[in-house]
C-alpha positions as CSV (number, residue, x, y, z in Angstrom):
1,M,-170.4,23.6,153.1
2,G,-167.3,25.7,153.9
3,N,-169.1,27.5,156.8
4,T,-169.9,24.2,158.6
5,E,-168.4,24.0,162.1
6,V,-166.3,20.9,162.6
7,R,-164.3,19.3,165.4
8,W,-161.7,16.7,164.5
9,P,-159.3,16.2,167.4
10,V,-156.4,15.0,165.1
11,V,-156.6,18.4,163.3
12,T,-158.5,20.9,165.5
13,G,-157.9,19.5,168.9
14,Q,-160.9,20.1,171.2
15,R,-162.0,23.3,169.5
16,W,-164.7,23.8,166.8
17,A,-163.6,25.5,163.6
18,R,-165.0,26.4,160.2
19,A,-164.3,23.7,157.6
20,S,-163.1,26.3,155.1
21,E,-160.3,27.4,157.5
22,L,-158.7,23.9,157.5
23,E,-155.8,23.3,155.0
24,L,-157.1,19.7,154.4
25,F,-160.5,21.0,153.4
26,Q,-159.0,23.6,151.1
27,R,-156.9,20.9,149.3
28,L,-159.8,18.5,148.9
29,Y,-162.8,20.8,148.3
30,A,-163.2,21.6,144.6
31,P,-166.6,23.1,143.7
32,G,-165.8,22.9,140.0
33,R,-165.2,19.1,140.2
34,I,-168.4,18.6,142.2
35,R,-170.5,20.7,139.8
36,F,-168.9,18.9,136.8
37,T,-169.9,15.5,138.3
38,R,-173.4,16.6,139.1
39,A,-174.2,18.5,135.9
40,F,-172.4,16.5,133.2
41,T,-174.9,15.0,130.8
42,L,-175.1,13.8,127.2
43,S,-178.9,14.3,126.9
44,R,-178.8,17.4,124.6
45,F,-179.8,16.7,121.0
46,P,-176.6,17.2,118.8
47,W,-178.0,19.6,116.3
48,F,-174.7,20.5,114.7
49,T,-173.8,16.9,114.2
50,A,-177.2,16.1,112.8
51,V,-176.9,18.9,110.2
52,L,-173.4,17.6,109.3
53,C,-174.8,14.1,108.7
54,L,-177.7,15.6,106.6
55,V,-175.2,17.6,104.5
56,M,-173.3,14.4,103.7
57,A,-176.5,12.5,102.8
58,V,-177.9,15.3,100.6
59,W,-174.5,15.7,98.8
60,F,-174.3,11.9,98.2
61,F,-177.8,11.5,96.8
62,R,-177.4,14.6,94.7
63,L,-174.3,13.1,93.0
64,A,-175.5,9.5,92.9
65,G,-179.1,10.2,91.7
66,P,-180.9,6.9,91.5
67,N,-177.7,4.8,91.9
68,R,-176.4,3.3,95.1
69,F,-172.8,4.3,94.4
70,I,-170.8,7.1,92.7
71,A,-168.1,6.5,90.1
72,L,-164.6,7.8,90.6
73,D,-164.8,10.6,88.1
74,P,-167.8,12.4,89.7
75,L,-166.2,12.0,93.1
76,I,-163.0,13.6,91.8
77,D,-165.0,16.4,90.2
78,A,-166.9,17.0,93.5
79,G,-163.8,17.2,95.7
80,A,-162.3,13.9,96.5
81,K,-158.7,13.8,97.9
82,M,-156.4,13.5,94.9
83,R,-152.7,14.1,95.2
84,P,-152.2,15.6,91.7
85,N,-155.1,18.0,92.2
86,V,-153.6,19.2,95.5
87,F,-149.9,19.3,94.7
88,E,-150.1,20.2,91.0
89,L,-153.3,22.2,90.6
90,G,-153.4,23.8,94.0
91,E,-156.9,22.6,94.8
92,T,-156.3,22.5,98.5
93,W,-160.0,22.9,99.3
94,R,-160.2,19.2,98.6
95,L,-158.5,18.6,102.0
96,L,-161.8,19.7,103.5
97,T,-164.4,18.5,101.1
98,A,-163.1,15.0,100.8
99,N,-164.2,14.3,104.4
100,L,-167.9,14.9,103.5
101,L,-168.1,12.7,100.3
102,H,-168.9,9.0,100.2
103,R,-168.6,6.4,97.5
104,D,-171.7,4.3,98.1
105,V,-174.8,4.0,100.4
106,L,-173.1,1.5,102.7
107,H,-170.1,3.8,103.1
108,L,-172.4,6.7,103.9
109,A,-174.6,4.7,106.3
110,F,-171.6,3.3,108.3
111,N,-169.9,6.7,108.7
112,G,-173.2,8.5,109.3
113,F,-174.1,6.1,112.1
114,F,-170.7,6.5,113.9
115,L,-170.5,10.2,113.3
116,F,-174.0,10.9,114.7
117,N,-173.5,8.8,117.8
118,L,-169.9,9.7,118.6
119,G,-170.1,13.3,117.3
120,G,-173.2,13.9,119.2
121,T,-171.4,12.8,122.4
122,I,-168.4,15.1,121.8
123,E,-170.8,17.9,120.9
124,N,-172.4,17.5,124.3
125,A,-169.1,17.3,126.1
126,F,-167.6,20.5,124.6
127,R,-168.7,23.9,123.5
128,L,-169.8,24.1,119.9
129,R,-166.7,26.2,118.9
130,D,-164.4,23.7,120.5
131,Y,-166.2,20.8,118.9
132,S,-165.8,22.6,115.5
133,F,-162.1,22.9,116.2
134,I,-161.8,19.1,116.8
135,L,-163.7,18.4,113.6
136,V,-161.5,20.7,111.5
137,V,-158.3,19.5,113.0
138,S,-159.3,15.9,112.5
139,A,-160.4,16.5,108.9
140,L,-157.2,18.3,107.9
141,S,-154.9,15.9,109.7
142,T,-156.8,13.0,107.9
143,T,-156.3,14.4,104.4
144,I,-152.9,16.0,104.9
145,L,-151.3,12.8,106.1
146,S,-153.1,10.9,103.4
147,V,-152.1,13.2,100.5
148,F,-148.4,12.9,101.5
149,M,-148.4,9.2,102.2
150,S,-150.9,7.8,99.7
151,S,-151.5,8.4,96.0
152,V,-154.9,6.6,96.1
153,P,-158.0,8.8,95.7
154,S,-160.1,8.8,98.9
155,V,-163.3,10.2,100.4
156,G,-165.2,9.7,103.6
157,A,-165.8,10.9,107.1
158,S,-164.0,8.0,108.7
159,G,-160.9,10.1,109.4
160,M,-163.0,12.6,111.3
161,I,-164.7,9.7,113.2
162,L,-161.3,8.4,114.3
163,G,-160.5,11.9,115.4
164,L,-163.6,11.9,117.5
165,F,-162.6,8.5,119.0
166,G,-159.3,10.1,119.8
167,A,-161.1,13.1,121.4
168,A,-163.3,10.7,123.5
169,S,-160.2,8.8,124.7
170,V,-158.4,12.0,125.8
171,F,-161.6,13.3,127.4
172,G,-162.0,10.0,129.4
173,Y,-158.3,10.1,130.4
174,K,-158.5,13.7,131.7
175,Y,-161.9,13.7,133.3
176,G,-162.9,10.0,133.7
177,E,-162.7,10.1,137.5
178,M,-165.0,13.1,137.7
179,L,-167.6,11.8,135.3
180,P,-171.0,10.5,136.5
181,R,-170.8,6.7,136.9
182,R,-173.1,6.0,134.0
183,Y,-170.7,7.8,131.5
184,R,-167.4,6.5,132.8
185,R,-167.4,3.3,130.8
186,Y,-168.4,5.1,127.6
187,F,-165.4,7.4,127.7
188,G,-163.2,4.7,129.0
189,S,-163.1,1.0,128.0
190,A,-165.9,1.3,125.5
191,V,-164.2,3.8,123.2
192,L,-161.1,1.8,122.4
193,P,-162.8,-1.4,121.0
194,Y,-164.8,0.7,118.5
195,A,-161.7,2.6,117.4
196,L,-159.8,-0.6,116.9
197,F,-162.7,-2.1,115.0
198,I,-162.7,0.7,112.5
199,L,-158.9,0.5,112.1
200,Y,-159.2,-3.3,111.6
201,V,-161.9,-2.8,108.9
202,G,-159.7,-0.4,107.2
203,L,-156.7,-2.8,107.2
204,V,-158.7,-5.7,105.8
205,T,-160.7,-3.7,103.2
206,P,-158.9,-3.0,99.9
207,D,-158.4,0.6,98.9
208,T,-159.0,1.9,102.4
209,D,-157.1,5.0,103.3
210,N,-155.4,3.8,106.5
211,W,-153.0,6.8,106.5
212,G,-156.1,9.0,106.7
213,H,-157.5,7.1,109.6
214,L,-154.2,7.4,111.5
215,G,-154.0,11.1,110.8
216,G,-157.6,11.7,112.0
217,L,-157.0,9.7,115.2
218,L,-153.8,11.7,116.0
219,G,-155.4,15.0,115.1
220,G,-158.5,14.6,117.1
221,A,-156.6,13.4,120.2
222,G,-154.1,16.2,119.9
223,A,-156.8,18.9,119.5
224,T,-158.6,17.7,122.6
225,M,-155.5,17.9,124.8
226,V,-155.8,21.7,124.9
227,L,-159.6,21.9,125.5
228,R,-161.9,22.0,128.6
229,P,-165.4,20.5,128.8
230,R,-168.5,22.6,128.2
231,I,-169.5,22.9,131.9
232,W,-165.9,23.4,133.2
233,P,-165.3,26.9,134.6
234,R,-163.4,28.9,132.0
235,P,-160.3,30.8,133.0
236,R,-160.3,34.4,131.9
237,T,-157.6,34.1,129.2
238,L,-157.4,35.1,125.6
239,W,-157.2,31.4,124.6
240,A,-160.3,30.5,126.6
241,R,-162.3,33.4,125.0
242,F,-161.0,33.4,121.4
243,G,-158.5,30.6,120.9
244,T,-160.4,27.8,119.1
245,P,-162.5,30.1,116.8
246,V,-159.4,31.9,115.7
247,V,-157.4,28.8,115.2
248,T,-160.2,27.0,113.4
249,S,-160.7,30.0,111.0
250,G,-157.0,30.2,110.6
251,L,-156.6,26.6,109.6
252,V,-159.4,26.8,107.1
253,G,-158.0,30.1,105.7
254,L,-154.5,28.7,105.4
255,T,-155.8,25.6,103.7
256,L,-157.5,27.7,101.0
257,A,-154.7,30.2,100.7
258,A,-152.1,27.4,100.1
259,G,-153.7,26.7,96.7
260,P,-152.5,29.9,95.0
261,M,-149.1,29.5,96.7
262,I,-148.8,26.0,95.2
263,R,-149.7,27.2,91.8
264,A,-147.2,30.1,92.1
265,F,-144.4,27.7,93.4
266,P,-145.0,24.3,91.7
267,S,-143.6,21.1,93.1
268,A,-140.0,20.0,92.3
269,F,-139.4,18.2,89.1
270,Q,-137.4,15.0,88.5
271,T,-135.2,15.1,85.4
272,V,-134.7,12.0,83.3
273,N,-131.7,11.7,81.0
274,E,-131.9,9.2,78.1
275,P,-128.1,8.8,77.5
276,R,-128.4,6.5,74.5
277,S,-130.7,8.8,72.6
278,G,-129.6,12.2,73.9
279,I,-132.8,13.7,75.3
280,T,-133.8,14.8,78.7
281,F,-137.2,15.7,80.1
282,A,-138.7,16.4,83.5
283,Y,-141.9,15.6,85.4
284,P,-143.2,16.1,89.0
285,R,-141.0,13.9,91.2
286,Y,-143.8,11.8,92.7
287,W,-145.3,10.7,89.3
288,M,-145.3,6.9,88.9
289,S,-144.0,4.7,86.1
290,G,-146.4,3.3,83.6
291,H,-147.5,3.5,80.0
292,N,-149.4,6.1,78.1
293,H,-152.1,5.7,75.4
294,L,-149.5,5.1,72.7
295,G,-147.8,2.3,74.7
296,Y,-144.7,4.4,75.5
297,A,-143.0,4.0,78.8
298,A,-144.3,7.0,80.7
299,K,-144.4,8.8,84.0
300,G,-147.8,9.9,85.2
301,N,-150.3,10.5,88.0
302,R,-153.6,8.8,88.9
303,L,-155.5,11.6,87.3
304,G,-154.4,10.4,83.9
305,T,-151.8,13.1,83.1
306,S,-148.5,11.7,81.8
307,V,-145.4,12.3,79.8
308,G,-143.9,9.5,77.5
309,V,-140.9,9.6,75.2
310,R,-139.9,7.5,72.2
311,A,-136.5,7.9,70.6
312,E,-135.4,6.0,67.6
313,T,-132.4,6.1,65.2
314,R,-131.5,4.7,61.8
315,S,-128.3,4.3,59.9
316,F,-128.8,5.1,56.2
317,E,-130.0,8.7,56.0
318,P,-131.2,11.6,58.3
319,Y,-134.8,12.1,59.1
320,T,-136.8,15.0,57.8
321,L,-139.4,16.7,60.0
322,R,-142.1,15.8,57.5
323,E,-141.1,12.2,57.8
324,V,-141.4,12.3,61.6
325,R,-144.7,14.0,61.4
326,D,-146.2,11.5,59.0
327,W,-144.8,8.6,61.0
328,F,-146.4,9.9,64.2
329,V,-149.8,10.8,62.7
330,E,-150.2,7.9,60.3
331,E,-148.4,5.1,62.2
332,E,-148.5,5.9,65.9
333,L,-151.9,7.6,66.1
334,G,-153.2,5.5,63.2
335,A,-152.4,2.3,65.1
336,L,-154.6,3.5,68.0
337,Q,-157.6,3.8,65.6
338,A,-156.8,0.5,63.9
339,R,-156.8,-1.3,67.2
340,G,-160.0,0.4,68.3
341,D,-158.3,2.1,71.3
342,V,-159.6,5.5,70.1
343,A,-162.7,6.5,68.3
344,S,-161.3,9.8,66.8
345,V,-158.1,11.7,66.4
346,E,-158.1,15.4,65.6
347,V,-155.1,17.6,65.1
348,V,-156.3,20.9,66.5
349,R,-153.0,22.9,66.3
350,E,-149.6,22.6,64.7
351,R,-146.7,24.9,65.3
352,P,-142.9,24.8,64.8
353,M,-140.5,24.5,67.8
354,L,-137.0,25.9,68.1
355,F,-134.1,24.1,69.8
356,D,-130.7,25.4,70.6
357,E,-129.2,22.2,69.2
358,P,-127.9,22.8,65.6
359,G,-129.4,20.5,63.1
360,A,-132.5,19.8,65.2
361,R,-136.0,20.8,63.9
362,G,-139.1,20.5,66.0
363,L,-142.9,20.5,65.6
364,E,-145.6,20.6,68.2
365,L,-149.0,18.9,67.4
366,E,-151.9,19.4,69.8
367,V,-154.2,16.4,69.3
368,E,-157.5,15.6,70.8
369,L,-158.4,11.9,71.3
370,E,-161.6,10.1,72.2
371,S,-160.0,7.1,73.9
372,R,-161.1,4.2,76.1
373,A,-159.8,6.2,79.1
374,G,-162.0,9.2,78.1
375,P,-161.4,12.4,76.1
376,Q,-157.7,13.3,76.1
377,V,-155.8,16.4,75.0
378,T,-152.2,15.7,74.1
379,R,-149.2,17.9,73.2
380,N,-146.8,16.0,71.0
381,I,-143.3,17.4,70.6
382,L,-141.8,15.8,67.4
383,V,-138.1,16.3,66.6
384,A,-135.9,15.4,63.7
385,R,-132.2,15.5,64.6
386,G,-129.9,14.0,62.0
387,Y,-130.4,10.2,62.2
388,Y,-132.5,10.5,65.3
389,R,-136.2,11.1,65.7
390,Y,-138.0,11.8,69.0
391,A,-141.6,12.0,70.1
392,V,-142.4,13.5,73.5
393,V,-146.0,13.0,74.3
394,L,-147.7,14.9,77.1
395,S,-151.4,14.1,77.8
396,A,-154.1,15.2,80.2
397,P,-157.8,14.4,80.5
398,R,-159.8,17.0,78.6
399,A,-161.6,18.0,81.8
400,W,-158.3,19.0,83.4
401,A,-156.4,20.1,80.3
402,G,-156.9,23.8,81.0
403,A,-155.8,23.5,84.6
404,Y,-152.8,21.5,83.6
405,R,-151.7,23.9,80.8
406,P,-149.2,25.8,83.0
407,L,-147.6,22.6,84.3
408,L,-147.4,21.1,80.8
409,E,-145.8,24.4,79.5
410,R,-143.1,24.0,82.1
411,M,-142.6,20.4,81.2
412,V,-142.2,21.4,77.5
413,S,-139.7,24.1,78.4
414,E,-137.6,21.5,80.3
415,I,-137.1,19.3,77.2
416,R,-133.4,19.3,76.2
417,L,-131.4,17.7,73.5
418,V,-128.0,16.7,74.8
419,E,-125.1,14.7,73.3
420,P,-125.8,10.9,73.1
421,K,-123.6,8.7,75.1
422,A,-121.9,7.4,72.0
423,L,-120.9,10.9,71.0
424,E,-119.6,11.7,74.5
425,E,-117.4,8.6,74.5
426,A,-116.1,9.4,71.0
427,R,-115.3,13.0,72.0
428,A,-113.5,11.8,75.1
429,V,-111.2,9.5,73.0
430,A,-110.6,12.2,70.4
431,E,-109.6,14.7,73.0
432,R,-107.3,12.2,74.7
433,F,-105.7,11.2,71.3
434,P,-106.1,14.2,69.0
435,G,-103.7,12.7,66.4
436,M,-105.4,9.4,66.1
437,T,-107.2,9.1,62.8
438,R,-109.6,6.4,64.0
439,A,-110.7,8.5,67.0
440,Q,-111.3,11.6,64.8
441,L,-113.2,9.5,62.3
442,R,-115.5,8.0,64.9
443,L,-116.1,11.5,66.3
444,G,-117.1,12.8,62.9
445,Q,-119.5,9.9,62.4
446,E,-121.2,10.5,65.8
447,L,-121.4,14.2,65.1
448,A,-122.9,13.5,61.7
449,R,-125.6,11.3,63.3
450,I,-127.0,14.2,65.3
451,G,-126.8,16.6,62.4
452,R,-123.8,18.7,63.6
453,V,-122.5,19.2,60.0
454,D,-119.7,21.7,60.6
455,A,-118.3,19.9,63.6
456,A,-118.4,16.6,61.8
457,D,-116.7,18.0,58.8
458,A,-114.0,19.5,61.0
459,A,-113.4,16.0,62.6
460,Y,-113.1,14.4,59.2
461,G,-110.7,17.2,58.2
462,R,-108.5,16.4,61.2
463,A,-108.5,12.7,60.3
464,L,-107.4,13.6,56.7
465,E,-104.6,15.8,58.0
466,T,-103.2,12.9,60.0
467,L,-103.7,10.3,57.1
468,P,-104.4,12.1,53.8
469,G,-106.7,10.1,51.4
470,H,-108.2,8.0,54.2
471,T,-111.1,6.2,52.6
472,M,-113.7,6.4,55.4
473,A,-112.8,10.0,56.1
474,L,-113.4,10.9,52.5
475,Y,-116.7,8.9,52.6
476,G,-117.8,10.7,55.7
477,R,-117.3,14.1,54.1
478,A,-119.1,13.2,50.9
479,K,-122.0,11.6,52.9
480,L,-122.3,14.8,54.9
481,I,-123.0,16.8,51.7
482,A,-125.3,14.1,50.3
483,D,-127.3,14.1,53.6
484,F,-127.3,17.8,54.6
485,G,-126.4,19.8,51.5
486,G,-123.2,21.5,50.3
487,D,-120.8,21.4,47.4
488,M,-122.5,18.6,45.5
489,E,-119.8,18.6,42.7
490,E,-117.0,18.2,45.2
491,A,-118.8,15.4,46.9
492,E,-119.5,13.7,43.6
493,R,-115.8,13.9,42.8
494,I,-114.9,12.3,46.1
495,A,-117.5,9.5,45.7
496,T,-116.2,8.7,42.2
497,I,-112.7,8.2,43.7
498,L,-114.2,5.9,46.3
499,V,-116.0,3.8,43.8
500,Q,-112.9,3.5,41.7
501,R,-111.0,2.3,44.7
502,D,-113.6,-0.3,45.6
503,P,-116.2,-0.9,42.9
504,E,-117.8,-3.7,44.8
505,E,-118.7,-1.6,48.0
506,P,-122.5,-1.0,47.9
507,A,-122.2,1.9,50.3
508,F,-119.9,3.8,47.9
509,A,-122.1,3.0,44.9
510,A,-125.2,4.1,46.7
511,L,-123.5,7.4,47.8
512,L,-122.3,8.2,44.3
513,A,-125.8,7.4,42.9
514,D,-127.5,9.7,45.4
515,L,-125.1,12.5,44.5
516,R,-125.6,12.1,40.8
517,Q,-129.3,11.9,41.3
518,G,-129.1,15.2,43.2
519,L,-127.2,16.7,40.3
520,G,-129.9,15.6,37.9
521,R,-127.9,12.8,36.3
522,L,-130.4,10.0,36.9
523,E,-129.1,7.7,34.1
524,S,-125.6,7.9,35.4
525,A,-126.8,7.1,38.9
526,C,-128.5,4.0,37.6
527,Q,-125.3,2.9,35.8
528,V,-123.3,3.1,39.0
529,L,-125.8,1.0,40.9
530,Q,-126.2,-1.5,38.1
531,A,-122.5,-1.9,37.7
532,T,-122.0,-2.7,41.4
533,F,-125.1,-4.9,41.4
534,D,-123.7,-7.0,38.6
535,R,-120.3,-7.4,40.3
536,L,-121.7,-8.9,43.4
537,E,-122.7,-12.6,43.7
538,V,-125.2,-11.9,46.4
539,P,-126.3,-8.2,46.1
540,P,-127.8,-6.7,49.2
541,E,-131.5,-6.1,49.2
542,E,-130.9,-2.4,49.9
543,L,-129.1,-2.1,46.5
544,R,-131.9,-3.9,44.7
545,Q,-134.5,-1.6,46.4
546,R,-132.5,1.4,45.4
547,L,-132.5,0.4,41.8
548,V,-136.3,0.0,42.0
549,E,-136.7,3.4,43.6
550,L,-134.7,5.1,40.8
551,R,-136.7,3.2,38.2
552,C,-133.6,1.6,36.7
553,F,-135.7,-0.9,34.7
554,R,-132.8,-2.8,33.2
555,R,-133.1,-6.5,34.1
556,F,-131.3,-7.3,37.4
């Protein structure tokens, strides 16, 4: 065509010239465009897409068996997108596998139909390695955007399909004018309605991963921007020769390599401070609020892993670790069995725990439960701290307990006992007014409540220095010894003085009775209680109960 002799008076005047010599011809003549228009076809059978659809179908029916749907747990086990598995366990391979799994026959049929038809078209339009690049980018952009923006478990090839719609749209935008007439509508006005239809179905269908759809659409469109069609002449560049295979392999490799990196550098924790009870704990920052199997307010993920805390206090005597253990096993866990929420409870391990806080004693119980939510492995940190008791309950489904052990170990190590808010306030007042007896007295009481015996005794001592013989400061010192041990004879002497000062005060009588009982003088303890009981018109029920506990059988 370029050797044809032409005469065009406007351009050549009266002479004949070869068409290829004319500037106008050189600008308009594009052999590649002409060849593309003549040779472009979608008639080749899309073998790669067919195999991909077959893989999805075989995988579905292998998991579903005779059923028409797959439950959530088998999907999670097989490779569904789950935020906790990716961010906490480093199972980044799920970012790929989730695109090939489906929850029911209708889901599989819908996606399989669109993938075969649209994927087959894109497979015909591009080289196989470029088509693979589009699929991988679409798949990863689907699950990556979804895992960051949605905590809902998800599966399905619809994200990749939206990526192929994006690829078809970009292809039509770039090459629509050169396409054969019969294909122009397919890559033009026909693509958008189908894409909008899938997006609309996602928006009106509950539990649809619309973030994944959006990620796939953007990923497929972006990947296609840098590609050339199958029959387009390739420039002799490194990208044209090796670009997409290298990038595709690199994306898959980086996805898999990110797993060990996540496990080595776990996600950031959110610390919760319970100011009233004086305990802090930490959990992965994106865990949600809820309740655990014991009914405790908890933070957890959709996989069923959680941490819950219960803190309680009482006013009459400190807790022992044995009391806390019996309360947790017999009352808290026992209530689960009584309600029928669990079929079995088994304590599989028990070991002491050490805390830097003086006066705090800890115990860890590892308990396995057969609950309504399935088998659970729980780590229960029990703490007796003066008049406070704590239960920190960490639980995980048995299937994931091994994988979650490092994370739970870190969470256990983050448990801290801090000063309760009442103690902080009392300390602030005492430091501001060091000579105020009432301030030192309150500080001593709050210190005693968390088992800091030496510090509490020092506060009571400062109160007595300011106001010698102060009744409540003396009571505080004697109660410290009765509760936590010390010079019982000295404490008994102080309590005797207090009862003589106010023989109708039940608290003084109960303290003196406790001290005399500790010294082995049970009859004298009963006499003190009985004398105070007889003096009061309306004795408190606690005093009556104390007489019963000491078996003081005199009529009262």
